[in-house]
C-alpha positions in Angstrom: 94.8 107.1 87.3 97.9 105.3 86.2 98.7 101.7 85.5 100.7 100.8 88.7 101.7 97.1 88.4 102.0 95.3 91.7 103.6 92.2 90.4 106.9 90.5 91.5 110.1 92.1 90.4 112.9 90.5 88.5 114.1 87.8 88.8 110.8 86.1 87.8 111.2 83.4 90.4 110.2 85.0 93.7 110.1 83.5 97.1 106.9 82.1 98.4 106.9 84.7 101.1 107.1 87.6 98.6 104.4 86.2 96.4 102.1 85.5 99.3 102.6 89.0 100.6 101.8 90.6 97.2 98.8 88.4 96.8 97.6 89.4 100.2 98.3 93.1 99.6 96.4 93.1 96.3 93.5 91.0 97.6 93.1 93.3 100.6 93.3 96.4 98.4 90.7 94.9 96.0 88.3 94.3 99.0 88.8 97.8 100.4 88.0 99.4 97.0 85.0 97.1 96.5 83.8 98.4 99.8 84.2 102.0 98.6 82.4 101.2 95.4 79.5 99.6 97.3 79.2 102.4 99.8 79.2 105.1 97.1 76.5 103.4 95.0 74.3 102.6 98.0 74.7 106.0 99.6 74.1 107.9 96.4 71.0 105.8 95.5 69.4 105.7 99.0 70.5 109.0 100.6 71.7 111.3 97.8 74.9 113.1 97.0 74.9 115.0 100.3 75.4 111.9 102.3 78.2 110.2 100.2 81.1 111.9 101.9 79.9 111.4 105.4 79.4 107.7 104.7 82.7 107.0 102.8 85.0 110.0 102.9 87.2 108.9 105.9 87.3 105.3 104.6 88.5 106.5 101.1 91.1 108.8 102.6 92.9 105.9 104.5 92.3 103.3 101.7 94.0 105.6 99.3 96.8 106.4 101.7 97.6 102.7 101.9 98.7 102.9 98.2 101.8 104.8 99.4 103.2 101.4 100.0 103.3 100.8 96.3 105.9 103.6 95.9 108.1 101.7 98.4 107.5 98.4 96.6 108.8 100.0 93.4 111.6 101.9 95.0 113.0 98.7 96.7 112.5 96.5 93.6 109.9 94.4 95.2 107.7 94.9 92.2 108.4 95.6 88.5 106.6 98.9 88.4 108.0 102.2 87.0 108.8 104.4 89.9 108.0 107.7 88.2 104.5 106.8 87.1 103.8 105.0 90.3 104.9 107.9 92.4 103.0 110.4 90.2 99.7 108.5 90.5 100.0 107.9 94.2 101.0 111.5 94.9 98.2 113.0 92.8 95.6 110.9 94.6 97.1 111.7 98.0 97.1 115.4 97.0 93.4 115.2 96.2 92.3 113.4 99.4 94.6 115.3 101.8 95.2 118.6 100.0 91.9 119.3 98.3 89.1 117.3 99.8 90.2 117.3 103.4 90.7 121.1 103.9 87.9 122.2 101.5 85.2 119.7 102.2 82.4 122.2 102.3 83.3 123.4 98.8 83.9 120.0 97.1 82.2 116.9 98.6 78.6 118.0 97.9 79.2 118.1 94.1 78.3 115.0 92.0 81.9 115.2 90.8 83.0 113.8 94.1 80.9 110.7 93.6 82.0 110.2 90.0 85.6 110.5 91.0 85.2 107.8 93.7 83.3 105.6 91.2 86.1 105.9 88.6 88.7 105.3 91.2 87.0 102.3 92.9 86.0 100.5 89.7 89.5 100.9 88.3 91.2 99.7 91.5 88.9 96.7 92.0 89.8 95.5 88.5 93.5 96.3 88.9 94.0 94.7 92.3 92.0 91.7 91.4 94.0 91.2 88.2 97.3 91.3 90.0 96.2 89.1 92.9 95.0 86.4 90.5 98.0 86.9 88.2 100.6 86.6 91.0 98.8 83.8 92.7 98.1 81.6 89.7 100.2 82.9 86.9 97.1 83.2 84.7 94.3 85.7 84.3 90.8 85.0 82.9 90.3 86.5 79.5 87.3 88.6 80.7 89.5 90.1 83.5 92.3 90.8 81.1 89.8 92.6 78.8 88.5 94.7 81.7 92.0 95.5 82.8 93.1 97.0 79.5 89.9 98.4 78.1 87.8 100.0 80.8 90.4 102.8 81.3 89.1 104.3 78.0 86.0 105.3 79.9 87.1 105.4 83.5 90.2 107.6 83.0 88.4 110.6 81.4 85.7 110.4 84.1 88.2 110.2 86.9 90.5 112.9 85.6 87.7 115.3 84.8 86.2 114.7 88.2 89.6 115.3 89.9 90.0 118.5 87.9 86.5 119.7 89.0 87.3 119.0 92.6 90.4 121.2 92.3 88.5 124.0 90.4 85.9 124.1 93.2 88.7 124.5 95.8 90.6 127.3 94.1 88.3 130.1 95.3 88.4 129.2 99.0 92.1 128.4 98.7 92.8 131.8 97.4 90.8 133.4 100.1 92.8 131.5 102.7 96.2 131.8 101.0 96.8 133.1 97.4 99.9 130.9 97.1 97.8 127.8 97.8 95.5 128.8 94.9 98.5 128.9 92.6 99.6 125.5 93.7 96.2 124.1 93.0 96.2 125.7 89.5 99.7 124.2 88.8 98.4 120.7 89.5 95.0 121.1 87.9 95.5 117.9 85.8 98.7 116.3 87.3 100.3 114.1 84.8 97.1 113.1 83.1 98.6 112.9 79.6 101.6 110.9 80.8 99.5 108.5 82.8 97.0 107.9 80.1 99.6 107.3 77.4 101.5 105.0 79.7 98.3 102.9 80.0 97.9 102.9 76.2 101.4 101.5 75.8 100.8 98.8 78.4 97.6 97.8 76.5 99.4 97.7 73.2 102.1 95.4 74.6 99.5 93.0 76.0 97.2 92.7 73.0 99.9 92.7 70.4 101.8 90.0 72.2 104.9 92.1 72.8 104.9 91.2 76.4 103.1 88.6 78.5 100.1 89.9 80.4 101.6 88.8 83.7 104.5 91.3 83.4 102.2 94.3 83.3 
């Protein structure tokens, strides 16, 4: 669950078209993840864990797939985001929704870990995309949003990462039955880049709160 800044690239002065596009992208992404969050909470509360996937699974899959655009933004220099951490985070999420959840639904989605994973993802993304939409659009971010952006990961990252690992663990048995090689692949990516992504976010937080870099560059 990495820090993937979706802010304008250098030079700082970007065209109105680029800024408008990035504000739109971040705003739409924030709305999509807010919809995921609302659906998960309501479905779990009203219908139970068994209904969460059927009510939100397909929506999550395509909402997360949209994030592939962020790799292209970084690759082309449209945003000042580190390509390695951006690609790592996007790839790990896509691996989970397409390589774990999609083929092994019967073994994964009925676990509460599926819901906690989506809650961690959606809360994180609503905060992140809202932060960047406001930052790009106005150049300033409210203090409360800055605090949420660089503090909630202390709780949300461990929840998200442990839930992701649990989804992979649940899929190893059926993956081995279908193809032993697939099981080894799942084991190899049990916690893909978790340490790197977490420490990257710690560094970003340190820069912001120690004043080493302005918040709008993160």
